[in-house]
Every structure is written in structure tokens, then in C-alpha cells.
A tleap script that builds the chain and sets N, CA, C and O, in Angstrom:
source leaprc.protein.ff14SB
mol = sequence {
  NMET ASP PRO GLY ARG TRP ASP THR PRO VAL
  THR PHE GLU GLU ASP ASP ARG GLY GLY PHE
  ARG THR ILE THR SER ALA GLU GLU ALA ALA
  ARG ALA LEU LEU LYS ARG TRP PRO VAL ASP
  ASP GLY GLU GLU PHE TRP GLU ALA GLN ARG
  VAL CYS LEU ALA VAL MET GLN GLY GLU ARG
  PRO ALA GLU ASP SER ARG SER ALA PHE LEU
  LYS ALA ALA ALA GLU ALA GLY VAL PHE ILE
  ARG ASP CGLN
}
set mol.1.N position { 9.306 14.397 32.936 }
set mol.1.CA position { 8.161 13.886 31.820 }
set mol.1.C position { 9.044 14.295 30.606 }
set mol.1.O position { 9.647 15.363 30.502 }
set mol.2.N position { 9.024 13.247 29.678 }
set mol.2.CA position { 9.250 13.013 28.337 }
set mol.2.C position { 8.832 14.322 27.581 }
set mol.2.O position { 7.607 14.441 27.616 }
set mol.3.N position { 9.365 15.194 27.007 }
set mol.3.CA position { 8.313 16.228 26.194 }
set mol.3.C position { 8.215 15.504 24.892 }
set mol.3.O position { 7.676 16.343 24.171 }
set mol.4.N position { 8.415 14.457 24.183 }
set mol.4.CA position { 8.167 13.887 23.239 }
set mol.4.C position { 7.445 12.842 23.315 }
set mol.4.O position { 7.336 12.086 22.350 }
set mol.5.N position { 6.745 12.596 24.639 }
set mol.5.CA position { 5.838 11.751 24.707 }
set mol.5.C position { 4.474 12.150 24.064 }
set mol.5.O position { 3.970 13.269 23.977 }
set mol.6.N position { 3.965 10.830 23.597 }
set mol.6.CA position { 2.806 11.162 22.878 }
set mol.6.C position { 1.261 11.126 23.896 }
set mol.6.O position { 1.291 10.480 24.943 }
set mol.7.N position { 0.351 11.644 23.605 }
set mol.7.CA position { -0.756 11.461 24.554 }
set mol.7.C position { -1.381 10.040 24.448 }
set mol.7.O position { -1.720 9.353 25.411 }
set mol.8.N position { -1.498 9.649 22.932 }
set mol.8.CA position { -1.966 8.105 23.003 }
set mol.8.C position { -0.685 7.604 21.927 }
set mol.8.O position { -0.200 8.196 20.962 }
set mol.9.N position { -0.388 6.359 22.482 }
set mol.9.CA position { 0.447 5.237 21.748 }
set mol.9.C position { -0.198 4.885 20.359 }
set mol.9.O position { -1.367 5.105 20.044 }
set mol.10.N position { 0.703 4.341 19.643 }
set mol.10.CA position { 0.466 3.711 18.447 }
set mol.10.C position { 0.964 2.369 18.438 }
set mol.10.O position { 2.154 2.139 18.650 }
set mol.11.N position { 0.103 1.445 18.200 }
set mol.11.CA position { 0.861 -0.048 18.013 }
set mol.11.C position { 0.645 -0.470 16.404 }
set mol.11.O position { -0.428 -0.428 15.802 }
set mol.12.N position { 1.903 -0.874 15.881 }
set mol.12.CA position { 1.775 -1.432 14.526 }
set mol.12.C position { 2.325 -2.649 14.407 }
set mol.12.O position { 2.706 -3.246 15.415 }
set mol.13.N position { 2.431 -3.131 13.289 }
set mol.13.CA position { 3.007 -4.833 12.942 }
set mol.13.C position { 4.391 -4.632 12.445 }
set mol.13.O position { 4.699 -4.223 11.326 }
set mol.14.N position { 5.060 -4.913 13.257 }
set mol.14.CA position { 6.816 -4.588 12.758 }
set mol.14.C position { 7.122 -5.771 11.979 }
set mol.14.O position { 8.159 -5.720 11.317 }
set mol.15.N position { 6.301 -7.011 11.917 }
set mol.15.CA position { 7.236 -7.899 11.319 }
set mol.15.C position { 6.143 -8.898 10.377 }
set mol.15.O position { 4.978 -8.954 10.771 }
set mol.16.N position { 6.432 -9.467 9.474 }
set mol.16.CA position { 5.294 -10.277 8.665 }
set mol.16.C position { 4.976 -11.564 9.600 }
set mol.16.O position { 4.216 -12.417 9.142 }
set mol.17.N position { 5.364 -11.683 10.508 }
set mol.17.CA position { 4.782 -12.813 11.766 }
set mol.17.C position { 4.117 -12.422 12.437 }
set mol.17.O position { 4.063 -13.091 13.470 }
set mol.18.N position { 3.281 -11.307 12.411 }
set mol.18.CA position { 2.213 -10.991 13.447 }
set mol.18.C position { 3.017 -10.075 14.422 }
set mol.18.O position { 2.246 -9.269 14.944 }
set mol.19.N position { 4.197 -9.937 14.809 }
set mol.19.CA position { 4.309 -9.403 16.050 }
set mol.19.C position { 4.323 -7.738 15.745 }
set mol.19.O position { 4.720 -7.130 14.752 }
set mol.20.N position { 3.610 -7.159 17.252 }
set mol.20.CA position { 3.292 -5.904 17.235 }
set mol.20.C position { 4.127 -5.303 18.391 }
set mol.20.O position { 4.392 -5.910 19.429 }
set mol.21.N position { 4.566 -3.862 18.050 }
set mol.21.CA position { 5.178 -2.588 19.025 }
set mol.21.C position { 4.365 -1.534 18.973 }
set mol.21.O position { 3.881 -0.977 17.988 }
set mol.22.N position { 4.238 -1.276 20.247 }
set mol.22.CA position { 4.044 0.075 20.577 }
set mol.22.C position { 4.883 1.160 21.080 }
set mol.22.O position { 5.539 1.118 22.121 }
set mol.23.N position { 4.805 2.172 20.229 }
set mol.23.CA position { 5.466 3.458 20.154 }
set mol.23.C position { 4.684 4.493 20.913 }
set mol.23.O position { 3.510 4.701 20.605 }
set mol.24.N position { 5.325 5.218 21.985 }
set mol.24.CA position { 4.769 6.098 22.585 }
set mol.24.C position { 5.333 7.340 22.985 }
set mol.24.O position { 5.054 8.004 23.983 }
set mol.25.N position { 6.378 7.635 21.851 }
set mol.25.CA position { 7.135 8.864 21.561 }
set mol.25.C position { 7.984 9.249 20.617 }
set mol.25.O position { 8.395 8.454 19.771 }
set mol.26.N position { 8.272 10.259 20.647 }
set mol.26.CA position { 9.329 10.467 19.268 }
set mol.26.C position { 10.327 9.721 19.116 }
set mol.26.O position { 10.531 9.082 18.084 }
set mol.27.N position { 11.159 9.709 20.247 }
set mol.27.CA position { 12.468 8.759 20.280 }
set mol.27.C position { 12.040 7.129 19.824 }
set mol.27.O position { 12.687 6.407 19.066 }
set mol.28.N position { 11.084 6.880 20.345 }
set mol.28.CA position { 10.553 5.597 20.391 }
set mol.28.C position { 10.610 5.399 18.320 }
set mol.28.O position { 11.225 4.616 17.597 }
set mol.29.N position { 9.704 6.469 18.042 }
set mol.29.CA position { 9.392 6.625 16.748 }
set mol.29.C position { 10.390 6.762 15.810 }
set mol.29.O position { 10.153 6.373 14.667 }
set mol.30.N position { 11.408 7.218 16.062 }
set mol.30.CA position { 12.658 7.630 15.329 }
set mol.30.C position { 13.498 5.937 15.188 }
set mol.30.O position { 13.926 5.373 14.181 }
set mol.31.N position { 13.492 5.490 16.634 }
set mol.31.CA position { 14.266 4.039 16.750 }
set mol.31.C position { 13.393 3.236 15.610 }
set mol.31.O position { 13.939 2.389 14.903 }
set mol.32.N position { 11.964 3.570 15.480 }
set mol.32.CA position { 11.544 2.228 15.077 }
set mol.32.C position { 11.843 2.706 13.221 }
set mol.32.O position { 12.309 1.888 12.428 }
set mol.33.N position { 11.588 3.679 12.950 }
set mol.33.CA position { 11.855 4.000 11.387 }
set mol.33.C position { 13.424 3.622 11.143 }
set mol.33.O position { 13.715 3.018 10.111 }
set mol.34.N position { 14.425 3.967 12.072 }
set mol.34.CA position { 15.483 3.600 11.597 }
set mol.34.C position { 16.018 2.133 11.728 }
set mol.34.O position { 16.922 1.702 11.012 }
set mol.35.N position { 15.320 1.324 12.803 }
set mol.35.CA position { 16.073 -0.197 13.258 }
set mol.35.C position { 14.913 -0.945 12.471 }
set mol.35.O position { 15.377 -1.801 11.718 }
set mol.36.N position { 13.610 -0.858 12.446 }
set mol.36.CA position { 12.642 -1.558 12.586 }
set mol.36.C position { 11.639 -1.476 11.235 }
set mol.36.O position { 10.790 -2.351 11.069 }
set mol.37.N position { 11.802 -0.322 10.243 }
set mol.37.CA position { 10.953 -0.070 9.405 }
set mol.37.C position { 11.138 -1.086 7.864 }
set mol.37.O position { 12.272 -1.422 7.521 }
set mol.38.N position { 10.176 -1.411 7.215 }
set mol.38.CA position { 10.581 -2.187 6.305 }
set mol.38.C position { 10.810 -1.826 4.796 }
set mol.38.O position { 11.022 -2.629 3.887 }
set mol.39.N position { 10.729 -0.507 4.712 }
set mol.39.CA position { 11.692 0.306 3.622 }
set mol.39.C position { 12.533 1.642 4.438 }
set mol.39.O position { 12.413 2.202 5.527 }
set mol.40.N position { 13.362 1.772 3.338 }
set mol.40.CA position { 14.116 2.870 4.000 }
set mol.40.C position { 14.073 4.229 2.882 }
set mol.40.O position { 15.165 4.724 2.602 }
set mol.41.N position { 13.192 4.648 2.438 }
set mol.41.CA position { 12.567 5.470 1.603 }
set mol.41.C position { 11.504 5.718 1.444 }
set mol.41.O position { 10.614 4.947 1.804 }
set mol.42.N position { 11.233 7.029 0.775 }
set mol.42.CA position { 9.961 7.439 0.983 }
set mol.42.C position { 9.791 9.142 1.173 }
set mol.42.O position { 10.682 9.800 1.712 }
set mol.43.N position { 8.841 9.606 0.786 }
set mol.43.CA position { 8.752 11.407 1.257 }
set mol.43.C position { 8.522 11.116 2.654 }
set mol.43.O position { 9.328 11.569 3.467 }
set mol.44.N position { 7.593 10.462 3.034 }
set mol.44.CA position { 6.734 10.486 4.435 }
set mol.44.C position { 7.693 9.604 5.252 }
set mol.44.O position { 7.521 9.828 6.450 }
set mol.45.N position { 8.571 8.748 5.042 }
set mol.45.CA position { 9.634 8.243 5.735 }
set mol.45.C position { 10.500 9.252 5.869 }
set mol.45.O position { 10.645 9.496 7.067 }
set mol.46.N position { 11.195 10.009 5.130 }
set mol.46.CA position { 12.252 11.101 5.769 }
set mol.46.C position { 11.729 12.207 6.490 }
set mol.46.O position { 12.357 12.870 7.315 }
set mol.47.N position { 10.480 12.386 6.121 }
set mol.47.CA position { 9.649 13.492 6.824 }
set mol.47.C position { 9.623 13.184 8.146 }
set mol.47.O position { 9.911 13.866 9.129 }
set mol.48.N position { 9.201 11.958 8.030 }
set mol.48.CA position { 8.837 11.408 9.865 }
set mol.48.C position { 10.209 11.367 10.564 }
set mol.48.O position { 10.287 11.587 11.773 }
set mol.49.N position { 11.197 11.111 9.880 }
set mol.49.CA position { 12.791 11.266 10.653 }
set mol.49.C position { 12.727 12.490 11.170 }
set mol.49.O position { 12.779 12.635 12.391 }
set mol.50.N position { 12.590 13.684 10.215 }
set mol.50.CA position { 12.782 14.564 10.697 }
set mol.50.C position { 12.020 15.366 11.420 }
set mol.50.O position { 12.618 15.936 12.334 }
set mol.51.N position { 11.319 15.508 11.349 }
set mol.51.CA position { 9.949 15.649 12.515 }
set mol.51.C position { 10.266 15.115 13.612 }
set mol.51.O position { 10.156 15.867 14.581 }
set mol.52.N position { 10.750 13.718 13.887 }
set mol.52.CA position { 10.763 13.241 15.131 }
set mol.52.C position { 12.365 13.995 15.693 }
set mol.52.O position { 12.489 14.318 16.874 }
set mol.53.N position { 13.046 14.119 15.089 }
set mol.53.CA position { 14.516 14.983 15.202 }
set mol.53.C position { 13.966 15.947 16.052 }
set mol.53.O position { 14.105 16.012 17.273 }
set mol.54.N position { 13.149 16.905 15.107 }
set mol.54.CA position { 12.747 18.306 15.814 }
set mol.54.C position { 11.997 18.292 16.958 }
set mol.54.O position { 11.806 19.283 17.664 }
set mol.55.N position { 11.600 17.278 17.143 }
set mol.55.CA position { 10.672 17.011 18.543 }
set mol.55.C position { 11.606 16.922 19.434 }
set mol.55.O position { 11.573 17.696 20.391 }
set mol.56.N position { 12.483 16.107 19.331 }
set mol.56.CA position { 13.654 15.608 20.455 }
set mol.56.C position { 14.376 16.799 20.753 }
set mol.56.O position { 14.626 17.036 21.935 }
set mol.57.N position { 14.833 17.761 19.662 }
set mol.57.CA position { 15.378 18.931 19.846 }
set mol.57.C position { 14.199 20.118 20.446 }
set mol.57.O position { 14.437 21.318 20.313 }
set mol.58.N position { 13.243 19.751 20.944 }
set mol.58.CA position { 12.259 20.565 21.498 }
set mol.58.C position { 12.042 21.748 20.387 }
set mol.58.O position { 12.066 22.925 20.746 }
set mol.59.N position { 11.848 21.411 19.135 }
set mol.59.CA position { 11.672 22.612 18.070 }
set mol.59.C position { 10.286 22.382 17.828 }
set mol.59.O position { 9.630 23.382 17.537 }
set mol.60.N position { 9.551 21.021 17.898 }
set mol.60.CA position { 8.105 20.839 17.781 }
set mol.60.C position { 7.482 20.243 18.728 }
set mol.60.O position { 8.126 19.797 19.677 }
set mol.61.N position { 6.221 20.125 18.671 }
set mol.61.CA position { 5.313 19.638 19.463 }
set mol.61.C position { 5.297 18.112 19.304 }
set mol.61.O position { 5.241 17.724 18.136 }
set mol.62.N position { 5.340 17.082 20.357 }
set mol.62.CA position { 5.433 15.754 20.323 }
set mol.62.C position { 4.099 15.136 19.357 }
set mol.62.O position { 4.158 14.051 18.779 }
set mol.63.N position { 3.260 15.784 19.329 }
set mol.63.CA position { 2.243 14.947 18.499 }
set mol.63.C position { 2.247 15.337 16.829 }
set mol.63.O position { 1.530 14.863 15.948 }
set mol.64.N position { 3.197 16.254 16.734 }
set mol.64.CA position { 3.408 16.269 14.938 }
set mol.64.C position { 4.631 15.243 15.013 }
set mol.64.O position { 5.255 15.345 13.956 }
set mol.65.N position { 5.142 14.407 15.755 }
set mol.65.CA position { 6.018 13.214 15.398 }
set mol.65.C position { 4.953 12.060 15.095 }
set mol.65.O position { 4.906 11.527 13.986 }
set mol.66.N position { 4.079 11.698 16.169 }
set mol.66.CA position { 3.104 10.830 16.061 }
set mol.66.C position { 2.428 11.140 15.010 }
set mol.66.O position { 2.034 10.089 14.504 }
set mol.67.N position { 2.062 12.107 14.369 }
set mol.67.CA position { 1.263 12.406 12.984 }
set mol.67.C position { 2.047 11.841 11.832 }
set mol.67.O position { 1.655 10.939 11.092 }
set mol.68.N position { 3.460 12.616 11.745 }
set mol.68.CA position { 4.588 12.079 10.676 }
set mol.68.C position { 4.407 10.394 10.898 }
set mol.68.O position { 4.131 9.678 9.935 }
set mol.69.N position { 4.544 9.986 11.909 }
set mol.69.CA position { 4.992 8.249 11.932 }
set mol.69.C position { 3.664 7.540 11.570 }
set mol.69.O position { 3.806 6.353 11.277 }
set mol.70.N position { 2.327 8.055 11.527 }
set mol.70.CA position { 1.440 7.522 11.137 }
set mol.70.C position { 1.071 7.790 9.571 }
set mol.70.O position { 0.115 7.215 9.049 }
set mol.71.N position { 1.819 8.617 8.930 }
set mol.71.CA position { 1.702 8.892 7.315 }
set mol.71.C position { 2.982 8.169 6.767 }
set mol.71.O position { 3.044 7.613 5.671 }
set mol.72.N position { 4.082 8.264 7.766 }
set mol.72.CA position { 5.153 7.086 7.115 }
set mol.72.C position { 4.705 5.589 7.066 }
set mol.72.O position { 5.070 4.845 6.155 }
set mol.73.N position { 3.733 5.100 8.296 }
set mol.73.CA position { 3.285 3.989 8.223 }
set mol.73.C position { 2.210 3.926 6.911 }
set mol.73.O position { 1.957 2.895 6.288 }
set mol.74.N position { 1.795 4.893 6.711 }
set mol.74.CA position { 0.613 4.210 5.854 }
set mol.74.C position { 1.124 4.308 4.298 }
set mol.74.O position { 0.524 3.681 3.425 }
set mol.75.N position { 2.375 5.205 3.963 }
set mol.75.CA position { 3.301 5.103 2.942 }
set mol.75.C position { 3.838 3.890 3.022 }
set mol.75.O position { 3.515 3.432 1.926 }
set mol.76.N position { 4.361 3.157 3.499 }
set mol.76.CA position { 5.059 1.628 3.671 }
set mol.76.C position { 4.096 0.695 3.512 }
set mol.76.O position { 4.438 -0.322 2.909 }
set mol.77.N position { 2.723 0.789 3.981 }
set mol.77.CA position { 1.658 0.021 4.126 }
set mol.77.C position { 2.001 -1.038 5.145 }
set mol.77.O position { 2.015 -2.260 5.003 }
set mol.78.N position { 2.301 -0.230 6.301 }
set mol.78.CA position { 2.889 -0.847 7.655 }
set mol.78.C position { 1.089 -0.712 8.129 }
set mol.78.O position { 0.418 0.302 7.941 }
set mol.79.N position { 0.614 -1.914 8.724 }
set mol.79.CA position { -0.517 -2.035 9.520 }
set mol.79.C position { -0.315 -1.501 10.948 }
set mol.79.O position { 0.658 -1.663 11.686 }
set mol.80.N position { -1.656 -0.710 11.206 }
set mol.80.CA position { -1.673 0.095 12.403 }
set mol.80.C position { -2.436 -0.516 13.377 }
set mol.80.O position { -3.614 -0.319 13.081 }
set mol.81.N position { -2.357 -1.085 14.272 }
set mol.81.CA position { -3.561 -2.110 15.177 }
set mol.81.C position { -4.225 -0.962 15.735 }
set mol.81.O position { -5.307 -0.632 15.250 }
set mol.82.N position { -3.481 0.019 17.164 }
set mol.82.CA position { -4.163 1.112 17.430 }
set mol.82.C position { -3.502 2.242 17.246 }
set mol.82.O position { -2.286 2.369 17.106 }
set mol.83.N position { -4.459 3.206 17.250 }
set mol.83.CA position { -3.786 4.883 16.574 }
set mol.83.C position { -4.943 5.471 17.352 }
set mol.83.O position { -5.131 6.687 17.355 }
savepdb mol mol.pdb
quit
């Protein structure tokens, strides 16, 4: 079992055409932040990347990355459909 897996997935709008993506782990969140995020700056954006890495290295619990991802989404104005 993936130690970075979240108990509750997060579904977010990944583009302006209404496409949605569901994230279920710290690794998926890190990928989304690096490759699919509408901004590449911001305090919560950088913190979410740091937290996801720490979770993947076994230094923090998985739910920390979920919380950080949601904060980064709020900061970037990303619509969250399911949380």
C-alpha cells in the first residue's frame, strides 16, 4: 500500500475547458502541482510541493499533503469539485 495515499480523494478542475482530475496521493498531487497547475508561484504552492516531498520520503503523514494541496488550490483559484 502507498503510504502517501489519501483517505479521501480530491477532484479539481485542471483546465478552463471544464476538465476534471482526481488526485488520490501525495505523488499525484506533486505531479499535478508541477505539470498541471495554472500558476508556478505562491507561498501555498511551494509549501504544498515541500509537504508532498516530505510525505513521499516518509517524513510526514499523507493527509498533510492533502491539506497542503487544498490550500494551494485555494491560493491559485483552482475549483475543487470534491474534497
